Structure formats: structure tokens, C-alpha cells
C-alpha positions in Angstrom: -6.1 90.1 -25.8 -2.9 90.2 -28.0 -0.8 90.2 -24.8 -2.6 87.1 -23.6 -2.1 85.3 -26.9 1.6 86.2 -26.9 2.0 84.9 -23.3 0.2 81.7 -24.2 2.4 81.1 -27.3 5.5 81.9 -25.2 4.4 79.3 -22.7 3.8 76.7 -25.4 7.3 77.3 -26.8 8.8 76.9 -23.4 7.0 73.6 -22.8 8.2 72.3 -26.2 11.7 73.1 -25.2 11.3 71.4 -21.8 9.9 68.1 -23.1 13.1 66.9 -24.8 15.2 67.8 -21.8 12.7 66.1 -19.5 13.0 62.9 -21.6 16.8 63.1 -21.4 16.7 63.5 -17.7 14.5 60.5 -17.3 16.8 58.4 -19.4 19.8 59.5 -17.3 18.0 58.7 -14.1 17.0 55.3 -15.4 20.6 54.6 -16.4 21.7 55.7 -12.9 19.1 53.4 -11.3 20.3 50.4 -13.3 23.9 51.1 -12.3 22.9 51.4 -8.7 20.8 48.3 -8.6 23.3 46.1 -10.6 25.5 45.2 -7.6 22.4 43.9 -5.8 21.4 41.9 -8.9 24.9 40.5 -9.2 24.9 39.5 -5.5 21.6 37.6 -5.9 22.7 35.6 -8.9 26.1 34.9 -7.4 24.5 33.6 -4.2 23.1 30.6 -6.2 26.3 29.6 -8.1 29.0 27.1 -7.4 32.5 28.3 -7.0 33.5 27.1 -10.5 30.6 28.8 -12.1 31.2 32.0 -10.1 34.7 32.3 -11.7 33.8 31.0 -15.2 30.5 32.8 -15.7 30.5 35.7 -13.2 27.9 38.0 -14.9 25.4 35.4 -16.2 22.5 33.7 -14.7 23.3 30.4 -12.9 23.0 27.3 -15.1 22.3 25.2 -12.0 20.7 27.0 -9.1 22.6 26.1 -5.9 19.9 26.7 -3.3 21.9 24.7 -0.8 24.4 27.6 -0.7 21.9 29.5 1.5 21.3 26.5 3.8 25.0 25.7 4.2 25.9 29.4 4.8 23.2 29.6 7.4 24.5 26.5 9.3 28.2 27.0 9.0 28.1 30.7 9.8 25.7 30.2 12.7 23.7 32.9 11.0 20.7 32.5 13.3 22.7 33.6 16.4 24.5 36.3 14.4 21.2 37.7 13.2 19.8 37.7 16.7 22.9 39.5 18.0 22.9 42.1 15.2 19.1 42.7 15.8 19.6 43.2 19.5 22.5 45.6 19.1 20.9 47.5 16.1 17.5 48.0 17.6 18.8 49.0 21.0 21.2 51.5 19.5 18.4 52.8 17.2 16.0 53.4 20.1 18.7 55.2 22.1 19.7 57.3 19.1 16.2 58.3 18.2 15.0 59.1 21.8 18.1 61.0 22.9 18.7 62.6 19.5 15.1 63.9 19.1 15.0 65.1 22.7 18.3 67.0 22.3 17.1 68.4 18.9 13.9 69.6 20.5 15.8 71.4 23.3 18.3 73.0 21.0 15.6 74.1 18.5 13.1 75.5 20.9 14.9 76.6 24.1 17.7 79.0 23.4 20.2 79.4 26.2 23.6 81.0 26.6 25.7 78.0 25.8 23.5 76.7 23.0 26.0 77.7 20.3 28.8 76.0 22.2 26.7 72.8 22.6 25.9 72.8 18.9 29.6 73.2 18.1 30.4 70.2 20.3 28.0 68.1 18.3 29.4 69.4 15.1 32.8 68.4 16.3 31.5 65.0 17.0 30.6 64.7 13.3 34.1 65.6 12.3 35.9 63.0 14.4 37.1 59.9 12.4 35.2 57.0 14.0 37.9 54.4 13.6 40.6 56.6 15.2 38.8 56.1 18.5 39.0 52.3 18.5 42.1 52.0 20.7 41.0 54.6 23.3 37.5 53.0 23.4 39.0 49.5 23.7 41.1 50.7 26.8 38.0 52.5 28.2 35.7 49.5 27.7 38.3 47.1 29.2 38.7 49.2 32.4 34.9 49.3 32.7 34.6 45.5 32.1 32.2 46.0 29.2 34.2 44.1 26.5 32.3 41.1 25.1 28.9 42.6 25.9 26.2 44.1 23.8 26.8 47.5 25.5 30.3 47.6 24.1 28.7 48.1 20.7 25.4 49.8 21.6 27.0 52.8 23.4 29.6 53.7 20.8 27.1 53.3 18.0 24.7 55.6 19.7 27.4 58.2 20.6 28.7 58.5 17.0 25.2 58.6 15.4 23.8 61.2 17.8 25.4 64.3 16.2 23.8 63.5 12.8 20.4 62.6 14.4 20.5 65.9 16.4 21.2 68.1 13.4 18.6 66.4 11.2 16.1 66.6 14.0 16.8 70.3 14.7 16.4 71.2 11.0 13.0 69.5 10.9 11.7 70.7 14.3 12.5 74.4 13.4 10.1 74.0 10.5 7.2 73.1 12.8 5.0 76.2 13.6 5.2 77.2 17.3 1.5 77.9 17.2 0.9 74.1 17.4 2.8 73.9 20.7 1.0 76.9 22.1 -2.3 75.4 21.3 -1.2 72.1 23.0 -0.1 74.1 26.0 -3.4 75.8 26.2 -5.1 72.4 26.3 -3.1 71.5 29.4 -0.1 69.7 28.0 3.3 70.1 29.6 6.6 70.0 27.8 6.8 66.3 27.9 3.2 66.0 26.6 4.0 68.5 23.8 7.0 66.5 22.7 5.4 63.1 23.0 2.0 64.0 21.5 2.8 66.8 19.0 6.5 67.2 18.1 7.5 63.6 17.8 4.5 62.4 15.7 5.0 65.4 13.4 8.7 64.5 13.1 8.1 60.9 11.9 9.5 61.7 8.4 12.9 62.8 9.7 12.8 60.0 12.3 12.4 57.5 9.5 15.4 59.1 7.7 17.5 58.9 10.9 16.4 55.3 11.3 17.5 54.1 7.9 20.8 55.9 8.1 21.6 54.6 11.5 20.4 51.1 10.7 22.7 50.8 7.8 25.7 51.9 9.9 24.9 49.7 12.8 23.9 46.6 10.8 26.9 46.7 8.6 29.6 47.7 11.1 32.6 45.3 11.1 35.5 47.1 12.9 33.8 47.9 16.2 32.4 44.3 16.5 35.8 42.8 15.5 37.7 44.8 18.2 35.1 44.7 21.1 33.6 41.2 20.6 35.6 38.0 21.0 32.9 35.6 22.2 31.5 33.4 19.5 28.1 33.6 21.1 28.0 37.4 20.7 29.4 37.8 17.1 27.3 39.9 14.8 26.4 39.4 11.2 29.5 41.0 9.6 31.8 38.9 11.7 29.9 35.8 10.6 30.5 36.7 7.0 34.2 36.8 7.6 34.2 33.1 8.6 34.0 32.0 5.0 37.4 33.6 4.2 40.8 32.8 5.6 44.4 33.2 4.8 44.3 30.3 2.3 41.2 31.1 0.2 37.6 32.2 0.1 34.5 30.1 -0.4 32.7 32.6 -2.7 29.5 30.5 -3.1 29.0 30.5 0.7 30.1 34.1 1.1 27.6 35.3 -1.4 24.9 33.1 0.1 25.6 34.6 3.6 25.6 38.1 2.1 22.3 37.5 0.5 20.9 36.6 3.9 22.4 39.6 5.5 21.1 42.1 2.9 17.5 41.0 3.2 16.7 42.9 6.5 18.2 46.1 5.0 15.9 45.9 1.9 12.9 45.2 4.1 13.6 48.1 6.4 14.0 50.5 3.4 10.7 49.3 1.8 8.9 49.8 5.1 10.2 53.4 5.7 10.7 54.5 2.1 7.7 56.9 2.0 8.7 58.5 5.3 12.3 58.7 4.2 11.4 60.6 1.1 9.2 63.0 3.0 12.0 63.6 5.5 14.6 64.3 2.8 12.3 66.7 1.0 11.3 68.5 4.2 14.9 68.8 5.3 16.0 70.2 2.0 13.2 72.7 1.6 12.5 73.8 5.2 15.7 73.1 7.0 
């Protein structure tokens, strides 16, 4: 009995020590969240200011909300066409990345073969290559193939450079799925394609959501590849449209912020849609991977 009382008192003393540290941790996390969200807040209030107010009162709320900044940025930057181009390129590259990445991850995680270590090393090497160092070789390669000024000149490089990350994340998650699930599906008459499509892929949705948001951010915000491979005005993506409001003589900050406000909305929407799955994928990857 005395031992139980001592253990309970020790536990109470431990909880009393943990409470202050828990409160401090919450305050630190709250402070970090404010710092992280402040650039987004600054972008929103700056999108509705005039150029004069942008410089004179950069950190305060607009005195006169300039809603026409959004309309003018939309019209002058041809944002509707740019949004369509970015959407086509991003969704196409995403689909290719997810399908090819998860298939390769499933093979490498479940079917060991002699050169599996070598193949994994190749994908690891792909993660170490600086992306922008390949711009010139890729430009020459695309030019010889006649693929410049096409959607494929962006879709294929995006997919190629995102595949290593997608494969390693997918492998780490698929390894954590019990093999008994696949054996039960095989007993029910499913082949390997059926097991992947009906069992593995649905169970891997958390990590697929994580891959989706990581790839979406890279594809949607890319500027350098689009600048080098796309010259046609009809195919310019969103980052190229944002550059139209700045030239060698000056920058129209009110229109630039308005255009950036338009560009950031899809990113926020995508994150809000997938946030629960993203958190599950991150936790599963860190614990089980």
C-alpha cells in the first residue's frame, strides 16, 4: 500500500513539473505560428493598398481598400489564362508523379531483386542533383525533340525531379503496411494490380496527400523552368505572369501584391483540403518509416 502511495505522489510531482513546461511550449509554438503566418497577413493587406500607401504605411491596415487592384491585376496579367496553364501543368505532373512514384515504391518495398539497392541508389542520386544545374542540358534536349513551348516541356522535368522524393516517401509508408493484408487479398483472387489498386493505394492515401502538397507547391511556384522552356504568351504560367508587373524601370507593387494574392489562394485551398491526410502521412512516416 505504501509503495502505491509513493508511486502516486511521485506521479503527481512529475505532472506538476510538466505543466509549466507544457505551457511554455504552447507559448513558443503560438509565437512560431504568428511568425509563420505574418507574411501571409502582410501579403493580404498589401494587396489592397495603393503604391503610395504601400511605402508610407507598409505594416498597417489599408486606410482605403483598393479592391480594383485584384481586378486590374487579373486583366493586365492575363491571369485567367495563366491560372489555366498552371493548373494543366501542375495536375498533369502531379498525376504522373503519384502514379509512377507509388508504383515504383511498391515494387521496391515488396519485391526484392538483385539490383534493388542499385536502383534505390540511383533515385537517391536524383535527390542530390541541383535542379537548376540541368536547365541548359534540358533546354538543348527539349529543343532537339521539338518540345519547347509545350506543356510537356514542363510536365516531364517536374515529374522527373519529384519522383525520387515520392518514391522514398512511398517506400517508407508501404513497408509499414502488414503483408498479411496483401496475402488475404491474394486469397480472395486479386492479382498484383488488384492488390495495389484496391489495397495498397487506398491505405497509402496519407502519404499520397503529403506527396501531393509537396509536389504541388514546387510545380505551382516554379519560375525558372517556365522562364527557360516557355516563350509563348499563350502558355505562360502563373509565376511568369507575376513578373509582368516588374521591369527594369520599376515595380507596380499594388498590382504585384494583388496578383500574388490571387496566386496564393489555390495553395491555401489545396492545403486545407489535404491537411488531415498530410498530418497522418507525416506522423506515419516518422514513426513507422
